[in-house]
N, C-alpha and C positions, 0 to 999 in steps of 0.2 A: 638702386635706380641710377639712373643718368639723372643729370637736374630737368625738374619740373619747370613749366615755362611759367610765366607770372598769370596766365590764365586759369591757372590749377592750382594756385597758391591756397584758395581758399576751401578747395574740397578736400576731405577726412584723407588723411595719410595711409597709404598702404603699405605695410610691409612687405617688400620687395627680397630681390638674394642680396648675400651679403655682401659688401662693398668689396670690391676687389684692392682699394688702396687705403689703409689708416694712415690722416696726415697726422705729424705728431708736432706739436708747438709748442717749443717751453717759453715762458715771455716772466718779465719781471720790470716794473718800475714803468711798461712804455702801454699809453694808449693811443697815441694818435698813429705810430709805426704798426699796431697790433691791429688796429681798424684796417688800415692799408694791405697789409697780409692779408688778412682777410677776404676784402672783397678781391682779389686779384685770386684768392680761391673759389670764393661764388661764382668765378668765370668762368670758372675750371668744368662746364656743364656737357663735358662730351665722355667724364667718367665719372664709374659709382665710388664713392669715395666716404668716410665718417673725418670727422675732425674731433682728434681727441686735444685739448687746451691744458696746459697745466702751470699756474702762476703759481708766483713764489714772490709776488709783493709783499710789503710789508700788509697792507688792508685786505690782500687777497682777495680785491673786487674789480679785478681789472674786465672782469666779462661786463659788470653793471655800466661800466663809463658808456654814457649813450650814444656814441658810433661805434664803440665793438659790440654795446649788444644790439645795435640796427642791426648788424653783418651778421652778427650769431641766429638773429631771428631770418633773414635772407637765406639764409645754409638751411634752417629748418626748414621753411616754406618749400624749399627746392625739393625736400624730402632726403636732404642729408641728413643723417644722425650727428648729431655732437654730444661730446661728454665734456662737459667742464669739472674738473680739477683742482683743487688747490693744494700745495705744498712747499710750508713754511720753513722747514728745515732746510736750511741752504748748507747741501754739505759738497757743493761744486758741480761743474756743468756734467761730468760723465755719469753722476749719480743722480740728477736729475734726467740725464737721458734712457735710464734703465728705468727710472721708475716710469716715463711715459712708454718705454717699449714694453712692460710689467702689462699695459693698460689695452696693450691691443691686441687684436684680433684676425686681421687681413693677412693673406699671404703676401702683403708687398707692405712698405711700410716707410712713408716719406718723412724725413727729418727737414722741417722746416721751420730756419730761425722768424722771428716775430718784427725783422725790418726787410723784410722781401715781398715786392711785390710780382706776381707771373704775367705775363702775357697767356691770353687763352692759349688753351691748346699744348700749356707745356706738360702737364701732367700727364697728360694723352701720349705723348711724345716720349716722355721718359718710358711709362708703363711698356707701351710697342716695344722702345729697344732694349729694355731690360729682357721681354721676354725674348725677343729677334738674338739679341745677344747668348742669353744664357748665361751669364755670367752674375756675380755676386751684390751689385750696385752700379748702378747707372747715375750722374751728377750732373747737376743742369749749374754751373759756377758763375755765380754773383755778379754781375756788370754795372762800374759806377759812369751812367750816361752824362755826367757832367765832362766825363772825360773824352766823350767821343770825336772830338776833334783832335786828341792829344794819340797821334801814330807811334808805335812802341816797336818798332821793325825788330831791335836786338830781343827783346822779351818776347818775339811770337816765334823766332828763328825754332824755337825747340819742338814746336806744333807736330806731332807724327801722328796720324790719324790710322787705327785700328783697319787691317786691310784685308783678313784673311781670318777676323774673327777673335775674341777678345780672351787672352792665353793668360794664368798667372802668372805673377813674379813679386820680385822681394824690390820695395822701396825703401832705403834708409838714407839718413842725413851723410852727407857724403858721396854719395852714389851719383851717376849720371843720371838716371830718371829722377832724382831731388832734384836737379834744375827745373825741371816740367814747373814748378811752382810759379814761373812770371806769369805762365799762359794766363795766372787767371786775376792779375792786374790791372787796374783803371778799368776801360772797355774794350780789351783785347782779343777777346773773343767776338765782340760784334766786329772789328776790323778783320778777323783770320772768315768768317760768315761770310764778309760782304766779299773778301777775297776768292772765296771758295764758289761763291753764285749758288749756293742750294737753293731748290726749289722750294716755292711753301709749303708747309707742312712735312717737308724730308727734314732728316738730321744726318751728321757724321759723328762718327766713334771715334776718339780721340785716346793717347794715353795722357793718363794726369800722374801727379803725384799723390795730390789728394784734391777733396773738392770740400769747400766749406759754404754751408748753409742752405742748401738744397739738395738731397741727395735721397736718391730710394732706392732700398735694399731690396732684394729678398729676404723674406723675413729668416726663414727658414737657416739658410745659408750665413746670414748675422748671428743668429742664436748658436749655429756649430760654431761658430769663431771666438764666441767669449761674447760678443756685442761690448756691452759698456760695464761688465762685471769688474773688471777692473778697479772702479772708482776709489775701494776703499785703500788701493797702493798711494793714492795721492789726497794731499793736504785739500780742502776746500777753495782755497785758490789756486786756479790753475787753466791754463788754456790745452788746445792741442788734442783734445780726447777725441774728438772726430779723426782725426790722423792715425791715431793708435787703432782706434776701432776698423777704418778705412785696409791699412797694411794688413792688418789680419784676413780682413778678405778677401783683399788683393792676392794673398801668398796661395790663398786656397783655390779660387774660384775665379779669381780677376777681377778688373773693375774699371770703368771706364767713363770719359765725359763725352757729351757728346755736345752739337755746336750746330746752328745756332742753340744757344741756353734760355733766351725768354726771362731769364731771372735779373729781377733789376735791384741791385741793395739800395735803398734807401740815403743809404750816408750819413746816416744820424751818428753820432758821437757814441762808440761801444757800451757796455754797459760791463764787458770785462776790462777792468783797467788795470786789474795784477796780475800782469803774465811773466813772474819771475819762474814758476814752475810752467815748463813746459812740460806735457803727460809723455811722448815719445821718449824724452829722454830718464825719465825718471824710469818707464815699464819697460824701455829693452835696454836699460841701462847705456 
């Protein structure tokens, strides 16, 4: 069901239809950021969703922190199913994402990092885009709003809308398509959106190199492309696992970003401090 309003929060819950989207959130060592992420998720009142939260914190009690626990209670009062997991064995980002995916049941899965706030309506726009475009994934790239006054025309020059539907394509380091990564720096997408003049509630699909932190996949297509099962090839300390998964999906089914994005990066320090191993360099040699 879509979110129940506050007048129904105290009524007994009635199981409704299976969720359209499983939101998969990995977390480690964060509480303020995670609570903000869940608050944004609770504001997605127009879509059927379930939260699957996996905690790799040392004490494994992220969901017990007061602000996080309060947001979990809000989601449950809204009628949203919540699954809380602990996964203490830290074998890397790719393994953690595969662990979350193994607990998903919905036909669409949103991988959402624990330091991203979503504008109300973002998940519905992403789901509408995924269905309309009939592709492997749709991403809402995160924006750092501290850069809102910092226009970077050299970085947004590579913006290219998908005009006639999304097609499969191959992206690798050194190809022109890889140069699109600059689109997702700073607040570039906010500037692109304002220049396009997209009407409220609308969206424009565009070509991406990859999208980080907020990506909605067609579950079946993600699985058929191997998902994150490449994780044993990587050491525990790595980055770029989402790039590998997306490139494989793009080759077979295509993928897109949408603008406006509606996803805001909280600009907290990264928890991935060792980036010497970049997953695409290992997996694609």
